[in-house]
N, C-alpha and C positions, 0 to 999 in steps of 0.2 A: 335195266334199260329205264323204267319209271323213275328209279332213284334219280338217274344221270337228269332225266328231265326235271325232275323236282328238284335237283340241286340248281340246275342252270337256270330255271324260272324262279328260283329265290336270288340268286346271285343279281339277274337283271333286276328284279325289284329294288334290291338292297341298293343296287348302283343309281336307280332311278331317285330313291329318297336320297341320296346321297347328291346327286347333283342337284336336288331341290333344297336342299337344306339352306336355311338361310343365317348366315353369319350377322349378328344384329350389334348395336351399340346402342347403350342408353343414353339419352339426352336429357340433361337436367332443364328445368323450367328455367326462363330468362327474360328480362324484359329490354326488348327493342330499343333502337335509339328515338324511335318517335312514341315510345311509351306502351306500347301494345305488347300484353303478357303472352309470351308462348308457355303451354305446358310442357311439363316433362314428356318425352316418347321413343318409341325405338325408330330406328333407321339401320338400313343395311351398311354393313361396313365400307368404307371408301375404298375403290381401287381403281384402276384405270378403265374399266368395262362399263359401257352403259347399260349393256344388255343384262346383266344381273340385278339392276334395282328394281325395287318393288313397283315404282311408279314406271317403268317400261311394260309396253302393250307384249301381252304374252305371259306375265310374271302376275302373282299375286301376293299382296301383304299378309302375311300369316298372322298378324296380330289383329288386323280389321276386316280381312275377307275381300276388302277391296281390289278390284282388278286393274292392272296398269293400263295407260292408255296413252303415253307419250311413245312417240316413234322418232328412231335417231335421223337425223337431218343429213 
């Protein structure tokens, strides 16, 4: 019985990490039209979901530790 509970807890823990895993894209440094330099950085992969962006409230940027503040309108 203890093994079953441990197995179930391990599965839940593994799934929680899989759900919070961040798919990232490296963005190279570039210069904007107005001359502003933007340093290279990581961003979450593009998709159609607003909720899984690092800047969304409830999420945290895994690279900076900064918590998201944006809410969906």
